[in-house]
N, C-alpha and C positions, 0 to 999 in steps of 0.2 A: 652355456654356450656351446660346449661340446656336443650336448644332446641335439641341439638345433642343427648343428652341422651334420651330425650323423643321420638325423631325420631327413634332412634336405637331400643328402646323397642317396639315401634309400629310395626316396620319392623319385629322383631323377633316374636311378637304375631301373625301378619298376616301370616308369614311363617309357624308357628306352625299349624295354623288352616288349611292351604291348605295341609300339610302332613297328619293331622288327617283325612281330608275329602277323601284323596287319599286312605288310608288304609282301610277305611270303605267300599269301593266299591268292595270288594272281593266277588265274586259270590259263594253262597253255592248250590251245586247241590246234587241230590239224586240218589241212585241206590239201587235196590232190587234184591236179588238173593241168590243163595246157596254159602256157604264157600267152597272153593276148597282147600285152604291151610292156616294155622295159623303159623306164625314164631315169637317166642317170643325172644326179644333182648338178645344177648349174647356178651358183650363187648370183652371178651377175643378172640372171633372168629371174631369180627367186623360185626356182623349181627345186623340189626334193626328190631324193631317189625313191622310185616306187616301181612296184611290179604288180600288174593286173593279171589275175588268174581266173579261168572259167573252168568249172568242174563238169562231170558228166550230166548233170541235171541242168546245165546252162546257167548255174548260179555264178555271178561274177563278184569278185571282191578285189579291192585295191590294198595293197600291203606296203607300209612305209618301211624302206630299208634303211637302217641306222648303221653307224659305224661299228657297232657291236654285233650286228647280224652276221651269222657264219654262213657261207655259201659254199656248197661242195658240188663237184662234178660227179659223173656216173662212177668214177673210181674212188670216190670219197677223198678227193684232193681238194684243198682249199682254193678257191678261184675268186676273180673280182666280178662285180655286178656286169660288167661289160660282156662277159662271156656267155650269159643267159640270152638266148635268142627266142623270138617269136615262135610259137608251136612246140617249144621244149615242154616235155612232160616233167612237172616238179611236184615235190611235196614240201609245203610250207608250214612250219610250226609258228604259231603267232599268239600274241596276247592283245586283247582289246582294252584300250585305256578307258578312263571315266568319260572322256570326250567322245568315245566311239570310234577312235582311230585304231586300225589293225596294224600293230608293229610286228614285223616279222622277226622271229628269234633266230630261226635257221631256215634255209632254202637248199633242198637237195634236188639235183637234176637226176630224173629217172631214166632207166633204159627203155 
C-alpha cells in the first residue's frame, strides 16, 4: 500500500513539473509604435481594455490589457490605462495566446 502511495505521489510530482515547464515557454515579443486607439473596459457594454498600436511599417496590432499588465510613463512611474493618449509612442511587451490574442505584459510610454 505504501508503494502505491509513493508511486502516485511521484507521478503527480513529475506531471506537475512538466506542466510548469510547458507554461514557462511562452514567448514574449515586443512592438514599438504609436497608439491609434485606447479602449477602457466597460463591463456594462461588454468591452475589454485594449490598445491598438501602429508601428513604423504601418503594421497594426490590438493588445488586450489585463489587470496584470504594467503600464509606465516616460519617467517609469506606474500609471493607469486612462493616461495613455492617442499618438503616444509606446513599447509593448506581449504574449500571443493559443487563440491568437495578443495580451500586453507591459506598456511603456516613450519620449
